[in-house]
N, C-alpha and C positions, 0 to 999 in steps of 0.2 A: 562512439559512447561520450557524453561530456566529463570533462575532469580528467580525459587522458594527455589534452595540450599541454596542461600544465605542469607533467612530468615527463617529457622528452628531452631527451638531451641533445644538445647542438652537437655533440660527437658521436651520434649515431645516427644511420640510417634507418628509415621505417617505409615499408611498402604494404601497400593495399589491394588483396586479391579477392576479386568474386568468388566466392566458395561454388558459387552454383556451375562454374566451366567445368567442362571434360576432364576428367581425372587425369589423363595425358597431359592436358596444358597446364595443370597444377604441378605435375612432376616437373615439366619442362622449367616452371618459372622457380620452382624450387633450386632446382639445379644451376640455375643461371645466377639465384641471388645468392645463394647459400649462406640462409638466414644463421643466427645463433639462437634466436628464439622463435617462436609460432604461438599465434595468440588467436582464439576462436570460440566461439559460444556451443552449446548443446545442442547438436542438431542431427536427428537420425539418419545415419546412414552418411555422414559425410564429417563427424567430430572422430569417429572411429580410425578411418584411413589417415587423418590427420596425424593423428599422435601416432599410428602406427610407424610413423615416418622415424620416430626415434628420438627427434629433437625435442629439449625443453620446452615445455608447451603451457600455455595459462590458457584456462578453459573460463571464461565469463558471461553472463550470469550460467550457472549450474554446478553442478556437483559432478567429479568425475573422477573416477578412482583409477589411477597408474601411475607407474614407477618414474615415470619422466613428466608429469603434469601437477601444476599449482591451479588448482580450483578457487573461486571466489564467486559467493551466490548470496541471495536475497533470503532473508530468514522467511520462507513462505509461510510457515506454521504460522508466526509471527503477524504476516498478514494477516490472515486468517481470522487470529484473534481479535487483531484491531476492528475488521470488519464485522465481525460480531456484535463486539462492545460499543460501535458506533449504531446501529441497529437499534440493540438493544434501549440503548441510552434514548432513542425514539421513542420507546414503550410499543411498539409494532407487534402484534399477537402471534403473527405468521411470519415465519422466514424460510428464505429458500436460497440453492447455491445454483448457477448456471454456468458449467466449466466445459474443458475440452479434455483430449486424449492427454496433455503432455504431464510430464513429471510436477512440473509447478503447482500445476491446478489442483493435481491429486494431494499436493500438502497444501496448499490453501482450504482445501474442501475440508481436509483433515482437522486442520486450526478451526474452521470455521464451525463445524461441527460439534467439536470438544467443546468449545464457549457455549455456544446455545445448550447441549446437554445439560450440562451444569445447572441452569434454570428451567430445566425441564419442559423444554420447548420442542416439540418434534420437526424434524427436518427433510423437507423436501428437493430431492436434485435432480437436474437433467444433465446428461453430457453432450455436449454438441459438436458433432465433426467439424476440424477444422478443413476451410478450403484447401485444395491440392496446391494452389498456386501461391508463392512465398513473395511476390511482387505486389505493390499495390496495385489493387484492380480499379478499372473504371467505373465498373457499376456494380451498384447495391446487390450485395448476396443475399437472396431470400432465406428466411429461416426454415428447418425443416417441419414436415407436417409435425412430428412429434414434439417440437419446442412451441409449438402453435397449439396443441392439444394440451402440454402441460401448462401453458401459461394459463390458457383458457380456466384451468382444474382448480388452480390454487385459488385459497381462500383467501378472500380480500378484507380488509387491507393486506396488503403482505411488502416484507424488507426482501428484495432480490441482491445477492452479491455474485459478481460475475468476474469471472478469473481474473480477466483483464480488458481494459479498455474498450477494444473492437468489438469483445462480446457485451460489453456494456451498451454499445451504441447499436448493436445488432438489436438487444432485446427491448430498447427504447423504438425503435422503428418499429418492432413487432408489437409494441403496445398502441401506439398510434394507430397501426391498421386494425387491428381489434377495438380500437377506441376506450382504451385502459388509460384514464388521468395518471398523470406524472406530476408531483408525487401522491396527489390523493389516495388513488388504490395502489399503485405501485412504487415503492420508495427504491431507486436503482442506486446502488454503489459500485464500483468497478476498481480496479488496482492498475498501477505503473502512472497514475498522472501526465498522460502524455496530453498535452495541452491542448494542439490541433483538433484533436479528436473528441475531448471531453468540451472545449468552450463552444465546437461547431455541432453538436450534439445539440437536441431538443426535448425538453429544456436542458442547460447544460447539467453535463455530470458529474457528481461528486466522484471521488476517486482518490484512493490511499497513493500517498507520495513515496516514492521509491529514491533512495540517493545515487542516484545514478553518477552524479558526479564525485562521491565518495568511491564508487566501484570501480571508475575510469582510471582515477587517480591510482588505486589500489593494482588494477591489471598493469599499467606502465611501469609502475615500481617492481612489481616481482617480474615483469618481462625484463627488465633492466638488469635486475640482481641475478638472477638465473642464470642467464647468460653470461654470467663472468664467475659468478660465485658458485654456483650449482644449486641444487636444490635444498629447500630447508627441510627440517623434521616435520614440522606440523606442515599438510598440505594441504588441508583445505580449509578456508576462513569463508563464515557468514554475518551478513552484516543487516542488522533490525531496518523495517522501513521507519518511515517519518509520518507522521500525524495523515489524519484522511485532511484531504483537500474538498472543504464544503462548498458545493454549488447547490443549483436548485432542484436537483434531482432527489436529494432527502431533506429538503427544506419543510419537514413538516413532522407533527407530532401525531401519532394515528393511534396514539392509547384510546382503549373504549372509554375511561372516564373523560368527557369534555373538560372538566374543570381541573384536572391533574395535567392535560393538553396544552392548558392554557398556564398553568404552573410553569411548566418545563420550556415555554418559550419565552415567558416572563426571566425563568434563572440563565437561558441562554443568552437572552440581551443584557443582562446585569450583572453575570458575574464577577467581572472584570473592575465593575466599581464598587467593590468591595461588600456586597450584600453577605448575608447570615439567612441561618433558617427565621429566627424572629422576623428579619425584614419579610419573607414571605408570607410567614403569618399577619401580619399586619396589611398585608397586599390584598390577600385574600381570605373572604369569612369560612377558614376552615379549622379544624382545631389541629393540634400537634399530633396527637394521637392517630389521629384521621391521614395525616400527612405522612407520617412514619409509616404505616400499616401499608398506604397505597403506592408508596414509593419502593418499598420492600417487594410488593406484590409483581409491580410493573417492570420495575427496572434492576431489581435484586440487590438493591444497595441503599443505604439512607439518604435523605435530601441533602446532608451534610456533607456525604462523600461525592455527591451528585455534583453541587457547587463545586469543590473542590477539584475534582477533576476537570471540569470546564474550564478553571482558572488555569492549571496544568495545560491543557489544549492550547491556551492562548499563549501563555509561556515559552510553551516550545515554537509554537510559529515565531513568534518574535525571536529567538535565539537564532533561528534558523535561518530568516531573510531579513533581519538587521544587525547593528553594529550596537545597540544600545548599551548602556553600563548596565551590569547586573540587579543593580537596584534600581534602573530604571525598570528592568523589565520585571522586575516583581510588581513595583507601584503601577504598572500598566496592566498587569493581569490581575491586578484586585487583592493582593497580598498586601497584610497590615506593616511588615520589614522585611528586608532582604533575607534577614535568619532565618525569619519563618519559614519564607519563600524556598530556600535551600533545605531545611531540614524535611519538608515537605516532598520537594521534587526528587530528592536523593530515597526518599522512604520507597517513592515511587517508582523512580526510574532505574535504583542503585548504582548512579552515578551525579556527579555535582551539574549544576548548570553549565558551568565552564567547562566541563569534559564534553558535555553533550553538545555544547556550541562547536568545538574543536574539530568534532566529528561529524556535525553534519550539516555546517552553517553551509548557505548559499550566497550569503554577504561579501563582499570583498574583504579581506582580512589585509591591516598593514603589516 
């Protein structure tokens, strides 16, 4: 997991063990190495025996309740919220969820459903069984007949949120076989932002970024700490996801109003140049009343709020991926001043831009 190496201590020894070894071999290696701390993830039938060894254990990603465990997890409900907001911003009239039988899928499903229900949009969902093998598979795994039937029956255009990137790829391949165009008929969004999967999917797959670097850093931090200082009072920590990494699979405005679709594309393209609602009205022959009413109908928010959200999305990407000064981030995101940027950012994210960068930055920090 990225981020773990930066926390490794030179005076500690670290070993890697294949968790699919026979249990007798696992016990033999534990007896040989005599570790002070174990690190594992939540896997049915594997995590429990490891925790039962009684050693201080860090479980990540995932939530696990045991006296000897510190667990670190992604805020998967928030992942669902972000997915819903991204697809709602496209004005897509029909939304659906493709999940699996994991705990994180249930939580992402809940967050996604809660967010779209507020907008009065019904949710169609399909749960696909995961293949038994956990290793990388050499051949494409075909979709179930139930998935094909579900996808065919969904009203189009539709925006589908897949619980993770492999499911997004599966969905993309299935759409191709059914001759459904992406993103015109089906807009696809996944989560975890595995660049190998997302960039090799056709078209490239939009995905919610997960701060794996920060999670990995926290894993080693707690593994080092509980091995020497014991377990803390708080034993479960959640980390919020990063913004959507947009690729071609959601590059569409699928609202029923062609005029609003053009306006949304304009806002997406020009928001960081400091445009306001008056600029939109100048660029398109519509009234302010029509624009306000139509945005509220399709997006659930005003055009002013939509422009602000696009600026904040751009700002977060710059904070994560660059070391630009905050004032430069504000300017490049379309804010008139650093102060106005800071006020709006804190109102939306509940933390300052500097705090956000400290928590999520992927750029080298001096």
